[in-house]
C-alpha positions in Angstrom: 0.0 0.0 0.0 3.0 2.3 0.6 3.8 2.2 -3.2 0.2 3.2 -3.9 0.3 6.4 -1.7 2.8 8.2 -4.0 0.3 7.9 -7.0 -2.9 8.7 -5.3 -4.7 12.1 -4.7 -8.2 13.3 -4.4 -9.0 12.7 -8.1 -8.1 9.0 -8.1 -10.2 6.0 -6.9 -7.8 4.1 -4.6 -9.4 0.7 -5.2 -9.2 1.0 -9.0 -5.7 2.5 -8.8 -4.5 -0.4 -6.6 -6.0 -3.0 -8.9 -4.4 -1.4 -12.0 -1.0 -1.0 -10.1 -1.1 -4.7 -9.3 -1.7 -5.7 -12.9 1.1 -3.4 -14.2 3.6 -4.4 -11.5 3.3 -8.0 -12.9 4.4 -6.8 -16.3 7.6 -4.9 -15.2 11.0 -6.1 -16.4 14.2 -6.1 -14.4 15.2 -2.6 -13.2 11.9 -1.2 -14.5 9.9 1.1 -12.2 6.6 3.0 -12.5 7.1 6.8 -12.6 3.5 7.7 -12.9 0.1 6.0 -13.3 -3.4 7.4 -14.0 -6.8 5.8 -14.1 -9.7 7.2 -16.2 -12.3 9.0 -14.2 -15.7 9.0 -16.0 -19.1 9.5 -14.4 -20.1 5.9 -15.2 -17.3 3.5 -16.0 -17.3 -0.1 -14.7 -13.8 -0.8 -16.0 -11.7 2.3 -16.7 -8.7 2.5 -18.9 -5.3 3.4 -17.4 -1.9 4.6 -18.4 1.4 4.1 -16.7 4.8 5.5 -17.5 7.9 3.6 -16.5 11.5 4.4 -16.9 11.6 2.1 -19.9 8.1 2.4 -21.6 4.5 3.6 -21.7 1.9 1.0 -20.8 -1.8 1.5 -21.7 -4.3 -0.8 -20.0 -7.7 -1.3 -21.5 -10.1 -3.7 -19.7 -12.3 -5.8 -22.0 -15.4 -7.8 -21.4 -16.5 -5.8 -18.4 -13.1 -6.0 -16.8 -12.7 -9.7 -17.0 -9.9 -9.5 -19.5 -7.2 -6.8 -20.1 -5.5 -5.5 -23.3 -2.1 -4.0 -22.8 -0.4 -1.8 -25.3 3.2 -0.8 -24.5 5.8 1.3 -26.3 9.5 1.5 -25.4 10.5 5.1 -25.1 12.7 4.6 -28.2 9.5 4.1 -30.2 7.7 7.2 -28.9 7.8 10.2 -31.2 5.6 12.6 -29.3 3.2 12.8 -26.4 0.5 15.4 -26.1 -1.8 16.5 -23.4 -5.1 18.1 -24.2 -7.1 19.5 -21.3 -10.9 19.7 -21.5 -13.7 20.8 -19.2 -14.2 17.3 -17.6 -10.7 15.9 -17.8 -7.6 15.5 -19.9 -6.7 13.4 -22.9 -3.2 12.0 -23.2 -2.0 11.1 -26.7 1.0 9.0 -27.7 2.4 9.1 -31.3 4.9 6.4 -32.1 7.7 6.8 -34.6 5.7 4.5 -36.9 2.9 7.1 -36.9 0.5 5.1 -34.7 -1.6 7.2 -32.4 -2.9 6.0 -29.0 -5.3 8.0 -26.9 -6.6 7.8 -23.4 -9.2 10.3 -22.3 -11.1 11.3 -19.1 -7.9 11.5 -17.1 -7.8 13.6 -13.9 -6.0 16.8 -14.9 -3.4 16.9 -12.0 -2.2 13.4 -12.7 -2.3 13.9 -16.5 0.0 16.9 -16.1 2.4 14.9 -14.0 2.5 12.2 -16.7 3.0 14.8 -19.4 5.9 16.3 -17.5 7.6 13.0 -17.2 6.9 12.1 -20.8 8.5 15.4 -22.0 11.7 14.5 -20.1 11.8 11.1 -21.7 11.1 12.6 -25.2 14.1 14.9 -24.7 16.3 11.9 -23.8 15.0 10.0 -26.8 15.7 12.9 -29.2 19.3 12.8 -28.1 19.4 9.0 -28.3 18.0 9.0 -31.9 20.4 11.8 -32.9 23.4 9.7 -31.6 22.0 6.6 -33.4 21.6 8.6 -36.7 25.2 9.8 -36.4 26.6 6.3 -35.7 24.6 4.9 -38.6 25.9 7.7 -40.9 29.4 7.1 -39.8 29.0 3.3 -40.3 27.6 3.9 -43.8 30.6 6.1 -44.8 33.1 3.4 -43.8 33.6 4.6 -40.3 37.3 5.4 -40.6 39.5 8.4 -41.5 42.5 8.2 -43.7 45.4 10.5 -42.8 46.2 11.9 -46.3 48.8 14.4 -45.1 51.5 11.8 -44.7 50.8 10.4 -48.1 50.9 13.8 -49.7 54.2 14.6 -47.9 55.8 11.4 -49.2 54.6 12.1 -52.8 55.8 15.7 -52.5 59.2 14.5 -51.2 59.5 11.9 -53.9 58.8 14.5 -56.7 61.2 17.1 -55.2 64.0 14.7 -54.8 63.6 13.2 -58.3 66.4 14.7 -60.4 64.6 14.0 -63.6 61.3 15.8 -62.6 
């Protein structure tokens, strides 16, 4: 329950949050930890969707068949192109656009928690921009052969050979 306290506030249903947290904790890999989690808050919703951000990926949980089954969509941060937050009158909508141009949306999120998720997502996006830039540079370097030839020594030897040649 201590782990739950850091994610809860007045806009979250503790029972639903705890159940979602238990499901997501079972999916975490080694050294993966949840940085933020938000459960939908609709007026009538038997089985709300949820979104969790970890240090490695985004996980979207969508209950199916009245909550008897769950569908999980997850995206490593390397595959996330952009995250957007749209605030409405009732709640917020969080959008995830992958580098493959796939858009995932979860709406009716409590605004305070949605802002916290967005802030963390922006930090991860900045890290991934740097990561993709480094990968692009490494790939470009690999495509060009990946090594530098020191031509100054070759030019000096040719110059020396032509200047010492008495017939030249």
